[in-house]
VOVEX-89796 format. One record per residue (C-alpha): residue number from 1; residue in three letters; chain; x, y, z. Coordinates in Angstrom, 2 decimals. Example, Ala and Ser with C-alpha at 12.3 -4.5 7.8 and 13.67 -1.06 7.14 Angstrom:
2
(1, ALA, A, (12.30, -4.50, 7.80))
(2, SER, A, (13.67, -1.06, 7.14))
This chain:
211
(1, UNK, A, (-56.98, 22.15, -9.65))
(2, UNK, A, (-53.54, 23.55, -10.40))
(3, UNK, A, (-52.67, 23.55, -6.69))
(4, UNK, A, (-53.79, 19.95, -6.27))
(5, UNK, A, (-51.82, 18.94, -9.35))
(6, UNK, A, (-48.69, 20.63, -8.04))
(7, UNK, A, (-49.08, 18.96, -4.64))
(8, UNK, A, (-49.60, 15.61, -6.34))
(9, UNK, A, (-46.53, 16.06, -8.51))
(10, UNK, A, (-44.54, 17.15, -5.48))
(11, UNK, A, (-45.58, 14.04, -3.55))
(12, UNK, A, (-44.67, 11.84, -6.51))
(13, UNK, A, (-41.25, 13.46, -6.78))
(14, UNK, A, (-40.67, 13.16, -3.04))
(15, UNK, A, (-41.69, 9.50, -3.10))
(16, UNK, A, (-39.39, 8.90, -6.08))
(17, UNK, A, (-36.50, 10.57, -4.24))
(18, UNK, A, (-37.10, 8.42, -1.15))
(19, UNK, A, (-37.25, 5.21, -3.18))
(20, UNK, A, (-34.12, 6.18, -5.14))
(21, UNK, A, (-32.25, 6.94, -1.91))
(22, UNK, A, (-33.29, 3.61, -0.39))
(23, UNK, A, (-32.16, 1.78, -3.52))
(24, UNK, A, (-28.77, 3.51, -3.44))
(25, UNK, A, (-28.29, 2.67, 0.24))
(26, UNK, A, (-29.36, -0.95, -0.30))
(27, UNK, A, (-27.06, -1.32, -3.30))
(28, UNK, A, (-24.13, 0.13, -1.36))
(29, UNK, A, (-24.72, -2.24, 1.54))
(30, UNK, A, (-25.14, -5.19, -0.82))
(31, UNK, A, (-21.90, -4.50, -2.72))
(32, UNK, A, (-19.76, -3.31, 0.21))
(33, UNK, A, (-18.85, -6.76, 1.48))
(34, UNK, A, (-18.00, -8.28, -1.96))
(35, UNK, A, (-15.82, -5.24, -2.77))
(36, UNK, A, (-14.09, -5.56, 0.58))
(37, UNK, A, (-13.41, -9.27, 0.00))
(38, UNK, A, (-12.06, -8.54, -3.48))
(39, UNK, A, (-9.70, -5.87, -2.08))
(40, UNK, A, (-8.53, -8.30, 0.59))
(41, UNK, A, (-7.82, -10.97, -2.02))
(42, UNK, A, (-5.90, -8.52, -4.22))
(43, UNK, A, (-3.79, -7.38, -1.27))
(44, UNK, A, (-3.19, -10.98, -0.22))
(45, UNK, A, (-1.94, -11.79, -3.72))
(46, UNK, A, (0.55, -8.93, -3.48))
(47, UNK, A, (1.64, -10.04, 0.00))
(48, UNK, A, (2.26, -13.56, -1.27))
(49, UNK, A, (4.38, -12.17, -4.11))
(50, UNK, A, (6.56, -10.27, -1.64))
(51, UNK, A, (6.60, -12.97, 1.04))
(52, UNK, A, (6.48, -16.35, -0.74))
(53, UNK, A, (4.51, -19.23, 0.81))
(54, UNK, A, (7.67, -21.08, 1.83))
(55, UNK, A, (8.39, -18.27, 4.30))
(56, UNK, A, (5.11, -18.42, 6.21))
(57, UNK, A, (2.33, -20.69, 7.40))
(58, UNK, A, (0.18, -18.00, 9.00))
(59, UNK, A, (-2.54, -15.73, 7.58))
(60, UNK, A, (-0.63, -12.63, 6.46))
(61, UNK, A, (-3.76, -10.52, 6.09))
(62, UNK, A, (-4.94, -11.21, 9.62))
(63, UNK, A, (-1.52, -10.78, 11.25))
(64, UNK, A, (-1.73, -7.03, 10.90))
(65, UNK, A, (-0.86, -4.08, 13.13))
(66, UNK, A, (-1.08, -0.31, 12.76))
(67, UNK, A, (2.05, 1.75, 13.36))
(68, UNK, A, (2.76, 5.48, 13.26))
(69, UNK, A, (6.19, 6.64, 12.15))
(70, UNK, A, (7.02, 9.81, 10.25))
(71, UNK, A, (9.50, 7.84, 8.14))
(72, UNK, A, (6.61, 5.87, 6.65))
(73, UNK, A, (4.58, 8.95, 5.78))
(74, UNK, A, (1.65, 10.71, 7.47))
(75, UNK, A, (-0.97, 8.78, 9.41))
(76, UNK, A, (-1.09, 5.13, 10.42))
(77, UNK, A, (0.43, 2.40, 8.29))
(78, UNK, A, (-0.25, -1.32, 8.28))
(79, UNK, A, (2.40, -3.94, 8.89))
(80, UNK, A, (1.82, -7.59, 7.98))
(81, UNK, A, (3.88, -10.18, 9.86))
(82, UNK, A, (4.95, -13.55, 8.44))
(83, UNK, A, (5.91, -16.53, 10.56))
(84, UNK, A, (6.81, -20.17, 9.98))
(85, UNK, A, (6.36, -22.68, 12.78))
(86, UNK, A, (5.63, -19.69, 15.04))
(87, UNK, A, (8.99, -18.12, 14.22))
(88, UNK, A, (9.09, -14.66, 12.65))
(89, UNK, A, (10.41, -14.74, 9.09))
(90, UNK, A, (9.41, -11.56, 7.27))
(91, UNK, A, (7.31, -8.42, 7.44))
(92, UNK, A, (5.61, -6.14, 4.93))
(93, UNK, A, (4.89, -2.49, 5.69))
(94, UNK, A, (2.88, 0.18, 3.92))
(95, UNK, A, (5.04, 3.16, 2.97))
(96, UNK, A, (4.14, 6.55, 1.47))
(97, UNK, A, (6.58, 8.35, -0.80))
(98, UNK, A, (5.16, 11.89, -0.55))
(99, UNK, A, (7.36, 13.45, -3.21))
(100, UNK, A, (6.38, 11.70, -6.41))
(101, UNK, A, (6.14, 13.78, -9.59))
(102, UNK, A, (2.33, 13.87, -9.41))
(103, UNK, A, (1.82, 13.40, -5.69))
(104, UNK, A, (2.10, 10.66, -3.10))
(105, UNK, A, (3.08, 7.12, -4.10))
(106, UNK, A, (1.76, 4.30, -1.91))
(107, UNK, A, (4.06, 1.28, -1.61))
(108, UNK, A, (4.16, -2.07, 0.11))
(109, UNK, A, (7.70, -3.02, 1.13))
(110, UNK, A, (8.66, -6.42, 2.56))
(111, UNK, A, (11.76, -7.38, 4.55))
(112, UNK, A, (13.18, -10.64, 5.82))
(113, UNK, A, (14.27, -10.87, 9.45))
(114, UNK, A, (17.85, -10.54, 8.15))
(115, UNK, A, (17.00, -7.01, 7.06))
(116, UNK, A, (17.01, -7.65, 3.32))
(117, UNK, A, (14.29, -6.32, 1.03))
(118, UNK, A, (12.09, -9.25, 0.08))
(119, UNK, A, (10.19, -7.19, -2.46))
(120, UNK, A, (8.45, -3.90, -3.23))
(121, UNK, A, (5.14, -3.24, -4.96))
(122, UNK, A, (3.35, -0.04, -5.88))
(123, UNK, A, (-0.19, 0.05, -4.50))
(124, UNK, A, (-1.40, 3.47, -5.68))
(125, UNK, A, (0.07, 6.40, -7.59))
(126, UNK, A, (-0.78, 9.22, -10.01))
(127, UNK, A, (2.46, 9.28, -11.98))
(128, UNK, A, (2.56, 10.07, -15.70))
(129, UNK, A, (1.53, 7.14, -17.96))
(130, UNK, A, (4.42, 5.94, -20.07))
(131, UNK, A, (7.00, 7.56, -17.80))
(132, UNK, A, (6.54, 7.41, -14.04))
(133, UNK, A, (4.14, 4.49, -14.13))
(134, UNK, A, (7.09, 2.17, -14.74))
(135, UNK, A, (7.09, 1.73, -10.96))
(136, UNK, A, (4.21, -0.70, -11.54))
(137, UNK, A, (5.28, -4.34, -11.84))
(138, UNK, A, (2.87, -4.86, -14.75))
(139, UNK, A, (4.56, -2.08, -16.71))
(140, UNK, A, (8.24, -2.71, -15.92))
(141, UNK, A, (10.44, -4.89, -13.71))
(142, UNK, A, (12.31, -1.87, -12.27))
(143, UNK, A, (10.57, -2.29, -8.89))
(144, UNK, A, (12.27, -5.69, -8.49))
(145, UNK, A, (15.72, -4.03, -8.40))
(146, UNK, A, (15.35, -3.72, -4.61))
(147, UNK, A, (15.10, -7.47, -4.06))
(148, UNK, A, (17.79, -8.89, -1.78))
(149, UNK, A, (19.28, -5.51, -0.89))
(150, UNK, A, (19.71, -3.87, 2.50))
(151, UNK, A, (20.66, -0.39, 3.68))
(152, UNK, A, (24.01, -0.15, 5.44))
(153, UNK, A, (23.29, 2.92, 7.52))
(154, UNK, A, (21.73, 6.33, 6.87))
(155, UNK, A, (24.81, 7.44, 4.92))
(156, UNK, A, (24.63, 4.52, 2.46))
(157, UNK, A, (25.01, 6.56, -0.73))
(158, UNK, A, (24.30, 3.56, -2.95))
(159, UNK, A, (20.61, 4.09, -2.22))
(160, UNK, A, (20.01, 6.73, -4.86))
(161, UNK, A, (19.32, 6.86, -8.58))
(162, UNK, A, (22.33, 6.82, -10.90))
(163, UNK, A, (21.98, 10.54, -11.65))
(164, UNK, A, (22.59, 11.14, -7.93))
(165, UNK, A, (25.52, 8.72, -7.81))
(166, UNK, A, (23.52, 5.70, -6.66))
(167, UNK, A, (22.88, 2.20, -7.96))
(168, UNK, A, (19.25, 2.46, -9.10))
(169, UNK, A, (18.36, 3.26, -12.70))
(170, UNK, A, (16.16, 6.22, -13.40))
(171, UNK, A, (13.58, 6.29, -16.18))
(172, UNK, A, (14.20, 8.12, -19.42))
(173, UNK, A, (12.52, 11.49, -18.98))
(174, UNK, A, (11.46, 10.73, -15.40))
(175, UNK, A, (13.90, 10.94, -12.51))
(176, UNK, A, (11.66, 12.33, -9.78))
(177, UNK, A, (9.47, 9.23, -9.55))
(178, UNK, A, (12.19, 6.58, -9.06))
(179, UNK, A, (14.10, 8.95, -6.76))
(180, UNK, A, (11.03, 9.24, -4.52))
(181, UNK, A, (10.55, 5.47, -4.41))
(182, UNK, A, (14.22, 4.75, -3.64))
(183, UNK, A, (14.22, 7.26, -0.80))
(184, UNK, A, (11.00, 5.83, 0.64))
(185, UNK, A, (12.26, 2.24, 0.55))
(186, UNK, A, (15.54, 3.32, 2.15))
(187, UNK, A, (13.72, 5.06, 5.00))
(188, UNK, A, (11.51, 2.02, 5.52))
(189, UNK, A, (14.52, -0.33, 5.60))
(190, UNK, A, (16.33, 1.76, 8.20))
(191, UNK, A, (13.18, 1.98, 10.31))
(192, UNK, A, (12.61, -1.78, 10.06))
(193, UNK, A, (16.13, -2.39, 11.32))
(194, UNK, A, (15.30, -0.25, 14.37))
(195, UNK, A, (11.74, -1.41, 15.00))
(196, UNK, A, (11.80, -5.07, 13.95))
(197, UNK, A, (11.39, -6.51, 17.44))
(198, UNK, A, (8.61, -4.13, 18.42))
(199, UNK, A, (6.73, -4.63, 15.16))
(200, UNK, A, (6.72, -8.41, 15.41))
(201, UNK, A, (5.50, -8.17, 19.00))
(202, UNK, A, (2.71, -5.65, 18.28))
(203, UNK, A, (-0.93, -6.81, 18.66))
(204, UNK, A, (-3.21, -7.48, 15.72))
(205, UNK, A, (-5.39, -4.38, 15.55))
(206, UNK, A, (-6.21, -3.68, 11.91))
(207, UNK, A, (-9.69, -5.26, 11.93))
(208, UNK, A, (-12.43, -2.74, 11.23))
(209, UNK, A, (-10.00, 0.04, 10.30))
(210, UNK, A, (-10.44, 1.36, 6.78))
(211, UNK, A, (-7.45, 1.57, 4.43))
């Protein structure tokens, strides 16, 4: 009797585990697409902040290519091209600042075809709340200090925080974070000046590739 009871309990537990696993898989499949759409909409909102509607009439999210450049950080990075009447107007590129205070800082940096910074937004970071998190637009407007600027060569010493003799404010008690962001945006601007033509001509190949 004890053996039969143990076998019965084991079968019940196994059946429960199978059902639970199936429910988890079904839930994941059911929610995957809505989550993906929500992420797309959030990214599109950021893109439209950096590249205003008057600068494009194309779908920024779909006009996407993957590029690999050490200046942007490790791995592949997405670029989003803007055009108006089939003429290139601006471009946004994902950039990684690897040397934040608490690790890598993921940015989205946009440029006009003239080479000026159209805008910068922080996508992901682990910086200290109340200090380094001022790189978020919802916490502080510091990130907008790049707007309209361009880098005049690799030796442009203006592109540094004020403590290093540059033109960008640092945060009280937090210099490492803004320094990392300034350096990353500078590298991206110089690379854009070199690669602009190739990036605008690259094929759309981001579909199906996870972020």
